[in-house]
PASEBA-1860 file (N, C-alpha, C; in nm, 3 decimals):
! residues 307
1> MNYAKEIN> 8.740/14.170/9.618/8.576/14.107/9.683/8.641/14.032/9.761 ~ 8.584/14.014/9.910/8.581/13.965/9.954/8.521/13.847/9.965 ~ 8.595/13.700/9.867/8.546/13.589/9.855/8.479/13.469/9.919 ~ 8.580/13.511/10.070/8.453/13.437/10.164/8.338/13.489/10.212 ~ 8.353/13.578/10.245/8.225/13.626/10.245/8.129/13.620/10.159 ~ 8.131/13.645/10.004/8.023/13.620/9.927/8.028/13.461/9.926 ~ 8.094/13.335/9.933/8.076/13.224/9.911/7.978/13.220/10.086 ~ 7.980/13.236/10.178/7.932/13.174/10.269/7.764/13.222/10.241
9> RLKKEKNA> 7.808/13.398/10.190/7.628/13.431/10.188/7.550/13.345/10.042 ~ 7.639/13.329/9.982/7.604/13.234/9.841/7.555/13.083/9.880 ~ 7.644/13.055/9.982/7.596/12.874/10.052/7.460/12.919/10.152 ~ 7.431/12.998/10.174/7.277/13.022/10.230/7.176/13.061/10.120 ~ 7.181/13.136/10.055/7.140/13.148/9.956/7.045/13.052/9.871 ~ 7.191/12.947/9.794/7.157/12.863/9.703/7.163/12.728/9.819 ~ 7.159/12.680/9.927/7.145/12.600/10.033/7.227/12.504/9.990 ~ 7.351/12.555/9.950/7.479/12.484/9.942/7.559/12.399/10.011
17> VILAHYYQ> 7.621/12.319/9.985/7.703/12.270/10.107/7.840/12.244/10.044 ~ 7.946/12.265/10.118/8.085/12.311/10.038/8.178/12.208/10.084 ~ 8.218/12.119/9.991/8.357/11.987/10.045/8.481/12.007/9.950 ~ 8.598/11.988/10.089/8.716/12.023/10.023/8.805/11.924/10.014 ~ 8.860/11.869/9.952/8.967/11.731/9.974/9.082/11.797/10.038 ~ 9.150/11.707/10.070/9.292/11.737/10.122/9.397/11.832/10.099 ~ 9.422/11.804/9.962/9.507/11.836/9.912/9.484/11.950/9.776 ~ 9.364/12.008/9.862/9.306/12.184/9.839/9.376/12.327/9.877
25> TGDIQDIA> 9.417/12.418/9.909/9.527/12.490/9.926/9.444/12.500/10.076 ~ 9.473/12.589/10.117/9.412/12.615/10.279/9.352/12.697/10.291 ~ 9.274/12.805/10.224/9.221/12.898/10.215/9.056/12.852/10.188 ~ 9.086/12.715/10.093/8.953/12.626/10.070/8.921/12.556/10.171 ~ 9.052/12.474/10.223/8.988/12.382/10.302/8.903/12.470/10.506 ~ 8.945/12.585/10.482/8.920/12.641/10.592/8.760/12.713/10.561 ~ 8.717/12.730/10.495/8.566/12.749/10.402/8.479/12.618/10.392 ~ 8.556/12.500/10.381/8.468/12.396/10.355/8.358/12.403/10.433
33> DYVGDSLQ> 8.260/12.315/10.432/8.181/12.215/10.561/8.225/12.080/10.589 ~ 8.294/12.030/10.483/8.357/11.890/10.511/8.503/11.907/10.452 ~ 8.579/11.852/10.532/8.728/11.863/10.451/8.750/11.678/10.502 ~ 8.771/11.608/10.359/8.791/11.478/10.384/8.861/11.405/10.261 ~ 8.820/11.281/10.209/8.891/11.204/10.145/8.774/11.175/10.047 ~ 8.797/11.152/9.915/8.648/11.176/9.795/8.516/11.126/9.877 ~ 8.538/10.955/9.892/8.387/10.902/9.915/8.336/10.943/10.026 ~ 8.421/10.954/10.143/8.367/11.019/10.258/8.307/11.177/10.207
41> LSQQAAAT> 8.379/11.229/10.201/8.320/11.310/10.154/8.160/11.389/10.051 ~ 8.133/11.271/9.998/8.044/11.263/9.866/7.955/11.206/9.943 ~ 7.961/11.093/10.043/7.849/11.038/10.125/7.830/11.118/10.226 ~ 7.909/11.254/10.313/7.904/11.362/10.370/7.802/11.442/10.328 ~ 7.790/11.451/10.195/7.681/11.550/10.113/7.537/11.485/10.082 ~ 7.574/11.394/10.070/7.420/11.261/10.021/7.335/11.255/10.115 ~ 7.471/11.277/10.262/7.321/11.324/10.401/7.275/11.391/10.461 ~ 7.332/11.513/10.359/7.251/11.631/10.408/7.111/11.716/10.298
49> NADMIVFA> 7.062/11.801/10.379/6.935/11.847/10.236/6.998/11.940/10.187 ~ 7.091/11.947/10.135/7.155/12.065/10.008/7.102/12.049/9.894 ~ 7.049/12.164/9.838/7.010/12.153/9.707/7.183/12.134/9.607 ~ 7.285/12.197/9.657/7.395/12.216/9.545/7.495/12.176/9.682 ~ 7.588/12.055/9.546/7.704/12.028/9.622/7.815/12.093/9.585 ~ 7.910/12.171/9.603/8.013/12.199/9.531/8.129/12.156/9.598 ~ 8.202/12.083/9.529/8.310/12.034/9.517/8.428/12.056/9.509 ~ 8.538/12.087/9.565/8.621/12.132/9.572/8.716/12.057/9.592
57> GVHFMAET> 8.762/11.951/9.444/8.841/11.879/9.430/8.898/11.876/9.244 ~ 8.873/11.693/9.230/8.933/11.728/9.107/8.776/11.630/9.008 ~ 8.750/11.599/8.898/8.672/11.555/8.838/8.577/11.409/8.893 ~ 8.645/11.333/8.929/8.637/11.219/8.890/8.557/11.227/9.089 ~ 8.616/11.345/9.176/8.543/11.319/9.312/8.396/11.389/9.276 ~ 8.380/11.490/9.187/8.280/11.543/9.207/8.164/11.464/9.124 ~ 8.201/11.351/8.996/8.108/11.234/8.987/8.089/11.223/9.050 ~ 8.182/11.148/9.172/8.100/11.022/9.245/8.025/11.078/9.364
65> AKILSPDK> 8.019/11.264/9.377/7.912/11.274/9.433/7.783/11.251/9.372 ~ 7.766/11.312/9.229/7.666/11.297/9.173/7.580/11.141/9.140 ~ 7.700/11.057/9.142/7.633/10.941/9.144/7.583/10.921/9.261 ~ 7.642/10.910/9.394/7.537/10.863/9.544/7.429/11.026/9.537 ~ 7.427/11.136/9.487/7.310/11.269/9.487/7.275/11.285/9.305 ~ 7.225/11.197/9.304/7.157/11.205/9.166/7.088/11.330/9.182 ~ 6.981/11.368/9.226/6.904/11.488/9.252/6.942/11.623/9.276 ~ 7.048/11.631/9.343/7.133/11.771/9.397/7.230/11.836/9.297
73> TVVLPDLE> 7.208/11.915/9.263/7.316/11.979/9.192/7.456/11.954/9.230 ~ 7.542/11.924/9.127/7.647/11.889/9.138/7.791/12.007/9.085 ~ 7.866/12.084/9.130/7.936/12.149/9.036/8.131/12.131/9.081 ~ 8.165/12.221/9.019/8.318/12.230/9.016/8.409/12.282/8.965 ~ 8.454/12.383/9.077/8.532/12.514/9.035/8.569/12.517/8.873 ~ 8.639/12.397/8.886/8.756/12.375/8.713/8.700/12.303/8.645 ~ 8.585/12.244/8.547/8.566/12.154/8.525/8.731/12.067/8.435 ~ 8.836/12.199/8.397/8.968/12.089/8.335/9.008/12.026/8.451
81> AGCSLADS> 9.024/12.061/8.603/9.073/11.966/8.701/8.982/11.888/8.705 ~ 9.141/11.763/8.677/9.101/11.615/8.572/9.187/11.585/8.674 ~ 9.281/11.438/8.666/9.348/11.333/8.787/9.477/11.322/8.662 ~ 9.515/11.307/8.691/9.623/11.169/8.603/9.638/11.044/8.611 ~ 9.603/11.032/8.715/9.534/10.818/8.761/9.429/10.835/8.655 ~ 9.326/10.926/8.666/9.196/10.887/8.599/9.234/10.896/8.493 ~ 9.356/10.972/8.450/9.339/10.962/8.261/9.412/10.910/8.255 ~ 9.492/10.841/8.305/9.553/10.688/8.292/9.519/10.556/8.228
89> CPPASFAK> 9.404/10.568/8.262/9.270/10.422/8.231/9.183/10.489/8.107 ~ 9.190/10.473/8.015/9.052/10.509/7.912/9.012/10.436/7.888 ~ 8.893/10.440/7.946/8.742/10.335/7.925/8.746/10.301/7.793 ~ 8.826/10.291/7.747/8.772/10.184/7.571/8.880/10.071/7.598 ~ 9.004/10.147/7.633/9.156/10.047/7.611/9.098/9.921/7.771 ~ 9.076/10.018/7.867/8.999/9.941/7.988/8.928/9.820/7.948 ~ 8.800/9.853/7.853/8.683/9.731/7.851/8.790/9.636/7.759 ~ 8.895/9.682/7.684/8.910/9.596/7.603/9.033/9.501/7.685
97> FKEEHPNH> 9.056/9.528/7.765/9.216/9.479/7.881/9.114/9.390/7.954 ~ 9.023/9.417/7.989/8.888/9.333/8.050/8.806/9.205/8.041 ~ 8.857/9.189/7.857/8.779/9.151/7.764/8.910/9.061/7.763 ~ 9.032/9.105/7.746/9.123/8.971/7.747/9.169/8.918/7.846 ~ 9.093/8.936/7.936/9.125/8.851/8.121/8.953/8.842/8.158 ~ 8.948/8.758/8.080/8.755/8.701/8.126/8.741/8.618/8.260 ~ 8.651/8.633/8.291/8.666/8.521/8.434/8.682/8.600/8.559 ~ 8.836/8.771/8.562/8.820/8.769/8.639/8.783/8.887/8.712
105> VVISYINC> 8.752/8.925/8.849/8.639/9.015/8.912/8.752/9.149/8.913 ~ 8.708/9.188/8.903/8.714/9.396/8.854/8.746/9.441/8.979 ~ 8.872/9.527/9.058/8.852/9.576/9.157/8.901/9.720/9.124 ~ 8.849/9.819/9.122/8.877/9.940/9.099/8.912/10.066/9.175 ~ 9.039/10.133/9.214/9.089/10.225/9.307/8.968/10.371/9.252 ~ 8.932/10.439/9.410/8.780/10.515/9.353/8.838/10.633/9.259 ~ 8.935/10.676/9.268/9.019/10.728/9.168/9.020/10.696/9.052 ~ 8.886/10.730/9.001/8.895/10.645/8.843/8.728/10.739/8.779
113> SAEIKALS> 8.714/10.712/8.662/8.613/10.754/8.666/8.479/10.706/8.646 ~ 8.378/10.821/8.599/8.234/10.725/8.618/8.230/10.563/8.507 ~ 8.320/10.598/8.411/8.301/10.472/8.338/8.359/10.395/8.374 ~ 8.481/10.323/8.467/8.579/10.294/8.462/8.534/10.168/8.629 ~ 8.451/10.277/8.696/8.347/10.244/8.798/8.250/10.148/8.718 ~ 8.196/10.186/8.653/8.078/10.114/8.588/8.156/10.004/8.503 ~ 8.263/9.942/8.465/8.263/9.865/8.423/8.374/9.742/8.530 ~ 8.347/9.801/8.648/8.424/9.719/8.815/8.298/9.683/8.861
121> DYICTSSN> 8.386/9.518/8.938/8.250/9.459/9.033/8.268/9.520/9.163 ~ 8.407/9.602/9.210/8.407/9.641/9.319/8.493/9.785/9.351 ~ 8.468/9.842/9.379/8.558/9.996/9.391/8.593/9.959/9.561 ~ 8.750/10.034/9.565/8.827/10.084/9.645/8.816/10.184/9.773 ~ 8.878/10.204/9.852/8.955/10.363/9.838/9.082/10.298/9.913 ~ 9.141/10.360/9.963/9.292/10.306/9.982/9.276/10.272/10.146 ~ 9.189/10.281/10.179/9.145/10.306/10.371/9.123/10.135/10.360 ~ 9.025/10.106/10.281/8.953/9.926/10.288/9.012/9.901/10.159
129> AIKIVNSV> 9.093/9.875/10.078/9.124/9.809/9.985/9.155/9.659/10.018 ~ 9.254/9.670/10.132/9.277/9.471/10.137/9.170/9.480/10.192 ~ 9.092/9.529/10.263/8.964/9.428/10.276/8.843/9.371/10.195 ~ 8.921/9.489/10.085/8.791/9.448/9.986/8.859/9.314/9.865 ~ 8.980/9.339/9.876/9.078/9.269/9.767/9.040/9.104/9.874 ~ 9.087/9.066/10.039/9.078/9.000/10.136/8.935/8.909/10.088 ~ 8.805/9.025/10.030/8.711/9.000/10.046/8.637/8.841/9.946 ~ 8.751/8.842/9.832/8.705/8.816/9.687/8.783/8.637/9.725
137> PKDTPIIF> 8.710/8.541/9.690/8.753/8.428/9.725/8.862/8.387/9.637 ~ 8.969/8.328/9.694/9.091/8.303/9.684/9.092/8.258/9.559 ~ 9.000/8.134/9.498/9.051/8.103/9.405/8.964/8.191/9.214 ~ 8.952/8.290/9.280/8.900/8.397/9.146/9.028/8.454/9.125 ~ 9.064/8.450/8.988/9.141/8.576/8.954/9.118/8.748/8.990 ~ 9.195/8.801/8.952/9.176/8.920/8.989/9.225/9.072/8.894 ~ 9.139/9.160/8.888/9.194/9.320/8.775/9.232/9.404/8.851 ~ 9.356/9.435/8.898/9.339/9.564/9.006/9.329/9.728/8.912
145> APDKNLGR> 9.246/9.817/8.915/9.286/9.921/8.832/9.248/10.013/8.927 ~ 9.269/10.148/8.901/9.385/10.195/8.779/9.502/10.198/8.816 ~ 9.552/10.238/8.949/9.693/10.223/9.008/9.837/10.140/9.029 ~ 9.871/10.126/8.973/9.965/9.998/8.968/10.059/9.984/9.070 ~ 10.094/10.132/9.127/10.179/10.104/9.269/10.071/10.059/9.357 ~ 9.986/10.102/9.389/9.832/10.091/9.521/9.853/9.915/9.488 ~ 9.832/9.889/9.358/9.813/9.723/9.320/9.917/9.661/9.392 ~ 10.069/9.688/9.359/10.170/9.626/9.391/10.192/9.605/9.578
153> YLIQETGR> 10.111/9.720/9.627/10.111/9.754/9.755/10.015/9.606/9.787 ~ 9.898/9.596/9.739/9.797/9.515/9.723/9.885/9.372/9.787 ~ 9.923/9.356/9.663/10.007/9.245/9.633/10.067/9.207/9.757 ~ 10.138/9.250/9.823/10.242/9.250/9.902/10.167/9.291/10.008 ~ 10.009/9.313/10.085/10.014/9.283/10.212/9.880/9.131/10.241 ~ 9.858/9.098/10.084/9.721/9.012/10.068/9.781/8.917/10.090 ~ 9.899/8.918/9.968/9.978/8.724/9.912/9.889/8.714/9.769 ~ 9.751/8.830/9.725/9.693/8.758/9.574/9.798/8.822/9.496
161> DMVLWDGA> 9.748/8.723/9.351/9.901/8.773/9.255/9.743/8.795/9.153 ~ 9.783/8.938/9.175/9.654/8.998/9.056/9.735/9.078/8.952 ~ 9.609/9.098/8.861/9.680/9.128/8.716/9.629/9.290/8.701 ~ 9.722/9.375/8.760/9.706/9.485/8.759/9.749/9.588/8.615 ~ 9.619/9.672/8.639/9.649/9.803/8.478/9.800/9.890/8.497 ~ 9.823/9.931/8.366/9.940/9.996/8.435/9.922/10.169/8.387 ~ 9.874/10.205/8.581/9.842/10.346/8.571/9.882/10.377/8.708 ~ 9.918/10.535/8.689/9.980/10.579/8.797/9.941/10.736/8.839
169> CLVHESFS> 9.979/10.831/8.948/9.947/10.920/8.946/10.061/10.998/8.964 ~ 10.102/11.080/8.872/10.201/11.172/8.888/10.289/11.248/8.978 ~ 10.247/11.287/9.059/10.290/11.361/9.205/10.315/11.203/9.265 ~ 10.280/11.108/9.319/10.305/10.975/9.425/10.426/10.887/9.290 ~ 10.454/10.957/9.230/10.554/10.846/9.098/10.646/10.966/9.103 ~ 10.644/11.083/9.166/10.785/11.191/9.165/10.856/11.188/9.298 ~ 10.828/11.118/9.395/10.922/11.150/9.525/11.059/11.056/9.484 ~ 11.182/11.142/9.530/11.347/11.100/9.546/11.381/11.033/9.647
177> IDKILALY> 11.400/10.899/9.667/11.407/10.891/9.775/11.548/10.914/9.853 ~ 11.643/10.953/9.687/11.787/10.973/9.749/11.752/11.138/9.828 ~ 11.655/11.199/9.767/11.658/11.342/9.862/11.565/11.316/10.020 ~ 11.497/11.197/9.992/11.437/11.188/10.143/11.546/11.108/10.265 ~ 11.628/11.026/10.162/11.696/10.965/10.248/11.803/11.075/10.294 ~ 11.871/11.151/10.258/11.930/11.274/10.271/11.899/11.372/10.421 ~ 11.684/11.399/10.372/11.683/11.480/10.501/11.639/11.393/10.645 ~ 11.658/11.253/10.626/11.682/11.144/10.766/11.823/11.199/10.796
185> KQYPGAHF> 11.854/11.221/10.732/12.062/11.254/10.822/11.997/11.412/10.845 ~ 11.898/11.482/10.824/11.960/11.641/10.852/11.820/11.620/10.960 ~ 11.730/11.534/10.976/11.622/11.515/11.076/11.600/11.338/11.159 ~ 11.746/11.358/11.244/11.764/11.231/11.312/11.599/11.225/11.400 ~ 11.507/11.101/11.350/11.422/11.100/11.450/11.335/11.108/11.373 ~ 11.352/11.121/11.259/11.206/11.192/11.191/11.134/11.037/11.156 ~ 11.058/11.044/11.159/10.948/10.943/11.098/10.917/10.971/10.964 ~ 10.867/10.879/10.836/10.885/10.887/10.712/10.737/10.814/10.699
193> VAHPEAEE> 10.612/10.918/10.655/10.533/10.831/10.599/10.497/10.857/10.474 ~ 10.354/10.717/10.410/10.384/10.783/10.249/10.219/10.723/10.255 ~ 10.183/10.778/10.107/10.066/10.719/10.096/10.082/10.622/10.010 ~ 9.988/10.472/9.956/9.987/10.387/9.926/10.017/10.415/9.735 ~ 9.977/10.494/9.712/10.004/10.524/9.543/10.165/10.590/9.519 ~ 10.261/10.571/9.576/10.366/10.589/9.576/10.460/10.507/9.558 ~ 10.550/10.493/9.452/10.588/10.391/9.401/10.697/10.275/9.536 ~ 10.701/10.137/9.515/10.774/10.043/9.543/10.877/10.076/9.656
201> HILKIAEF> 11.009/10.136/9.616/11.089/10.166/9.680/11.014/10.293/9.818 ~ 10.983/10.384/9.765/10.949/10.470/9.829/10.877/10.371/9.942 ~ 10.795/10.328/9.931/10.666/10.234/10.068/10.798/10.185/10.139 ~ 10.925/10.057/10.106/10.993/10.021/10.162/11.063/10.081/10.251 ~ 11.076/10.219/10.293/11.152/10.325/10.355/11.049/10.395/10.503 ~ 10.911/10.357/10.431/10.844/10.413/10.560/10.813/10.304/10.685 ~ 10.795/10.480/10.780/10.762/10.383/10.857/10.624/10.333/10.906 ~ 10.529/10.387/10.816/10.372/10.347/10.826/10.334/10.464/10.647
209> VGSTTGLL> 10.243/10.373/10.641/10.155/10.361/10.446/10.026/10.356/10.556 ~ 10.007/10.473/10.451/9.835/10.477/10.451/9.740/10.574/10.361 ~ 9.607/10.555/10.395/9.523/10.634/10.268/9.602/10.803/10.410 ~ 9.528/10.906/10.317/9.523/11.029/10.397/9.470/11.029/10.533 ~ 9.371/10.974/10.485/9.339/11.019/10.677/9.400/10.910/10.819 ~ 9.417/10.789/10.737/9.535/10.721/10.776/9.679/10.791/10.830 ~ 9.711/10.858/10.762/9.858/10.956/10.727/9.800/11.047/10.865 ~ 9.698/11.151/10.858/9.662/11.251/10.976/9.684/11.165/11.148
217> NYVKNSTA> 9.560/11.045/11.148/9.599/10.983/11.280/9.711/10.928/11.310 ~ 9.777/10.859/11.213/9.900/10.802/11.238/10.035/10.939/11.331 ~ 10.011/11.039/11.218/10.116/11.185/11.267/10.025/11.216/11.402 ~ 9.916/11.242/11.445/9.846/11.284/11.535/9.882/11.204/11.629 ~ 9.888/11.061/11.647/9.905/11.048/11.755/10.017/10.951/11.768 ~ 10.092/10.997/11.710/10.229/10.944/11.704/10.319/11.021/11.820 ~ 10.426/10.949/11.900/10.533/11.082/11.973/10.591/11.134/11.945 ~ 10.630/11.083/11.783/10.699/11.145/11.696/10.732/11.275/11.714
225> KTFIVATE> 10.806/11.378/11.700/10.760/11.530/11.679/10.822/11.549/11.532 ~ 10.909/11.467/11.432/10.902/11.533/11.300/10.855/11.408/11.214 ~ 10.777/11.492/11.143/10.738/11.375/10.978/10.816/11.459/10.840 ~ 10.800/11.315/10.802/10.876/11.344/10.650/10.683/11.276/10.587 ~ 10.655/11.362/10.490/10.517/11.319/10.420/10.529/11.292/10.270 ~ 10.516/11.209/10.280/10.540/11.172/10.123/10.366/11.149/10.041 ~ 10.305/11.232/10.008/10.197/11.235/9.986/10.137/11.371/9.894 ~ 10.065/11.433/9.831/10.056/11.572/9.780/10.028/11.639/9.911
233> SGILHKMQ> 10.084/11.770/9.898/10.133/11.824/9.962/9.995/11.943/10.130 ~ 9.932/11.932/10.005/9.811/11.962/10.038/9.763/11.902/10.202 ~ 9.771/11.827/10.202/9.736/11.747/10.330/9.813/11.820/10.472 ~ 9.892/11.884/10.504/10.000/11.945/10.592/9.908/12.074/10.677 ~ 9.789/12.077/10.565/9.754/12.197/10.593/9.664/12.149/10.772 ~ 9.582/12.024/10.695/9.519/11.977/10.812/9.623/11.944/10.899 ~ 9.686/11.842/10.863/9.832/11.792/11.002/9.822/11.869/11.019 ~ 9.905/12.007/11.011/9.950/12.120/11.048/9.825/12.148/11.215
241> HDSPDKTL> 9.677/12.146/11.147/9.640/12.155/11.223/9.602/12.096/11.371 ~ 9.617/11.963/11.345/9.560/11.845/11.417/9.708/11.860/11.479 ~ 9.855/11.869/11.453/9.963/11.792/11.489/10.030/11.956/11.535 ~ 9.950/12.078/11.565/10.052/12.214/11.586/10.171/12.189/11.630 ~ 10.207/12.130/11.702/10.347/12.101/11.789/10.475/11.994/11.767 ~ 10.397/11.961/11.554/10.517/11.889/11.550/10.532/11.954/11.388 ~ 10.673/11.889/11.350/10.727/11.939/11.228/10.687/11.867/11.150 ~ 10.667/11.900/11.022/10.599/11.883/10.897/10.672/11.865/10.733
249> IAAPMLED> 10.752/11.764/10.705/10.808/11.830/10.580/10.798/11.801/10.459 ~ 10.748/11.837/10.386/10.723/11.746/10.250/10.836/11.676/10.195 ~ 10.777/11.557/10.148/10.853/11.486/10.079/10.926/11.519/9.972 ~ 11.069/11.548/9.909/11.099/11.657/9.833/11.099/11.567/9.659 ~ 11.064/11.612/9.543/11.061/11.578/9.475/11.241/11.541/9.333 ~ 11.163/11.467/9.248/11.255/11.443/9.160/11.338/11.566/9.110 ~ 11.431/11.603/9.071/11.447/11.679/8.950/11.396/11.721/8.884 ~ 11.399/11.612/8.783/11.361/11.593/8.692/11.165/11.593/8.638
257> STCACNEC> 11.152/11.540/8.772/10.995/11.540/8.790/10.897/11.650/8.659 ~ 10.799/11.597/8.693/10.687/11.678/8.549/10.642/11.767/8.651 ~ 10.613/11.765/8.745/10.575/11.846/8.860/10.705/11.947/8.947 ~ 10.640/12.054/8.976/10.756/12.190/9.013/10.785/12.147/9.143 ~ 10.683/12.083/9.229/10.691/12.069/9.345/10.595/11.890/9.349 ~ 10.555/11.863/9.499/10.449/11.777/9.519/10.300/11.782/9.517 ~ 10.286/11.957/9.488/10.188/11.971/9.439/10.104/11.918/9.362 ~ 9.974/11.884/9.373/9.885/11.818/9.254/9.837/11.932/9.127
265> PYMKMNTM> 9.931/11.951/8.977/9.863/12.066/8.946/9.739/12.088/8.901 ~ 9.664/11.953/8.943/9.513/11.968/8.876/9.400/12.001/9.025 ~ 9.426/11.933/9.112/9.388/11.985/9.240/9.434/12.184/9.307 ~ 9.474/12.221/9.259/9.531/12.344/9.262/9.493/12.445/9.156 ~ 9.424/12.392/9.060/9.341/12.473/8.955/9.246/12.541/8.999 ~ 9.168/12.481/9.162/9.072/12.508/9.185/9.061/12.671/9.276 ~ 9.059/12.764/9.303/9.076/12.906/9.407/8.910/12.908/9.407 ~ 8.955/13.040/9.529/8.823/13.116/9.601/8.746/13.195/9.484
273> EKLYLCMK> 8.761/13.197/9.374/8.757/13.308/9.278/8.657/13.211/9.218 ~ 8.754/13.091/9.157/8.644/13.014/9.106/8.556/12.948/9.169 ~ 8.572/12.921/9.276/8.483/12.865/9.427/8.340/12.941/9.401 ~ 8.379/13.098/9.398/8.249/13.149/9.411/8.167/13.190/9.307 ~ 8.280/13.176/9.169/8.192/13.165/8.995/8.123/13.092/9.012 ~ 8.146/12.953/9.043/8.129/12.861/9.035/7.963/12.854/9.120 ~ 7.951/12.874/9.214/7.875/12.881/9.375/7.743/12.988/9.285 ~ 7.800/13.126/9.225/7.732/13.215/9.180/7.639/13.148/9.059
281> SESPAIEI> 7.709/13.075/8.963/7.624/13.064/8.810/7.565/12.981/8.834 ~ 7.629/12.867/8.887/7.562/12.684/8.926/7.663/12.647/8.818 ~ 7.778/12.641/8.784/7.839/12.575/8.690/7.972/12.562/8.702 ~ 8.058/12.491/8.618/8.003/12.347/8.562/8.012/12.287/8.640 ~ 7.835/12.224/8.602/7.807/12.136/8.630/7.812/12.003/8.622 ~ 7.821/11.891/8.668/7.865/11.798/8.649/7.678/11.694/8.619 ~ 7.706/11.622/8.476/7.624/11.504/8.456/7.638/11.445/8.403 ~ 7.556/11.304/8.423/7.608/11.192/8.403/7.477/11.076/8.363
289> NEELRVKA> 7.458/11.002/8.253/7.404/10.938/8.230/7.334/10.862/8.281 ~ 7.202/10.832/8.322/7.152/10.757/8.425/7.163/10.605/8.422 ~ 7.219/10.526/8.263/7.231/10.421/8.304/7.401/10.411/8.339 ~ 7.501/10.503/8.275/7.616/10.472/8.370/7.628/10.527/8.490 ~ 7.552/10.598/8.540/7.555/10.646/8.682/7.455/10.504/8.777 ~ 7.340/10.428/8.731/7.332/10.361/8.787/7.442/10.216/8.831 ~ 7.505/10.195/8.720/7.635/10.086/8.707/7.718/10.077/8.738 ~ 7.697/10.235/8.783/7.901/10.267/8.884/7.853/10.295/9.028
297> LGSINQML> 7.724/10.318/9.054/7.706/10.326/9.171/7.706/10.150/9.226 ~ 7.666/10.031/9.118/7.669/9.934/9.161/7.759/9.898/9.222 ~ 7.888/9.936/9.157/8.011/9.909/9.259/8.016/9.955/9.355 ~ 8.049/10.073/9.331/8.035/10.151/9.481/7.943/10.046/9.580 ~ 7.856/10.054/9.575/7.730/9.965/9.688/7.836/9.858/9.705 ~ 7.866/9.764/9.606/7.950/9.613/9.620/7.991/9.630/9.789 ~ 8.109/9.741/9.728/8.250/9.791/9.810/8.169/9.838/9.959 ~ 8.024/9.870/9.957/8.033/9.910/10.087/7.920/9.809/10.194
305> ALS> 7.873/9.750/10.075/7.827/9.627/10.129/7.937/9.493/10.227 ~ 8.040/9.509/10.156/8.110/9.456/10.257/8.260/9.567/10.332 ~ 8.242/9.727/10.360/8.346/9.778/10.442/8.252/9.869/10.515
END
C-alpha cells in the first residue's frame, strides 16, 4: 500500500490535520501539515477548522491537543506511545507530594499527564520556563515537576530555590559525557548543543542549551559547520533540512543505557501504517473528563497569559 497516498486521501475525506513532533521519523514529519513542539502543534491545530486532529507524537501531546480542542476528534497512531517523563510522575503520588508542601506554587513542564496539569498552577515549556519561574513572586515557594534536570537548570538560570519532583526522561538521562568528549577530539571545532532535559554534567559542557526549536534555530544561524546534538535524534531530520550544508552528529549514549540509541522508543512506536489505520478507523481517540480538562486548561491558560 502507498501509505502516503492513502493518508493524504483520508486527510481530505475526513477533514483532518496531521501533527508531527520533531522526534517522529522522517517519513511522518514529511507528510504532516505541521511539525514542531507539542504545545505549538496543539495551538496550530486548534486554530484550524479541521474535524479531526491526528497527533503523531506521544500520549500527553494528544491529551494537550484535546484539552485545547475539545470539540475535535483527536487520534493517536499508537495508544501505547507514552512518555517516560510523564510516567515518572503518577498523579496520586504527586497530589500527596503537593500536600506535603503547602503554600507552594506548582509549575509543571508540559511533558506531563492531564492529571498533573490539573494539579498545577502553571504549565511551562522548555522555551518559556525561565519566564514562567521568574513571574512568580520571589517570596513564594515553588514546586517544579516532573523533570528534575530541567528543574536544576532553571534553578541555575533563575536563582530560585525550587522543590523538585524526582522525574526524568530516559533518553535525556542516557548521554555519555566520555563519548561526547571523545567526539570533540574527533571533530575539532564542533559545537555541542543540548536540551535542558539532559543531566547537569552534560549541560555544563554545552555551547548552547535550549528547547528543540531553540536548538534548530541555533544550528541554522550559527557559523559553525559541525554540531553534536544531545536530544532525541528525530530532530536531526528537520535540522538537516534547515541546514543541509552542516554536519550533524547525534550525541552518543551510555553503553549500559536502557535505550539502544538516542531514539525515544515511545516516539518511534508510531509508523506510517499506524498513522493510516488510526485515520481510517478514527481510533484510538483521546477522551478526557470535562472537569479534568477544564482544570488542566486553567494551568495552560495561566502560562499563556504570561508568555
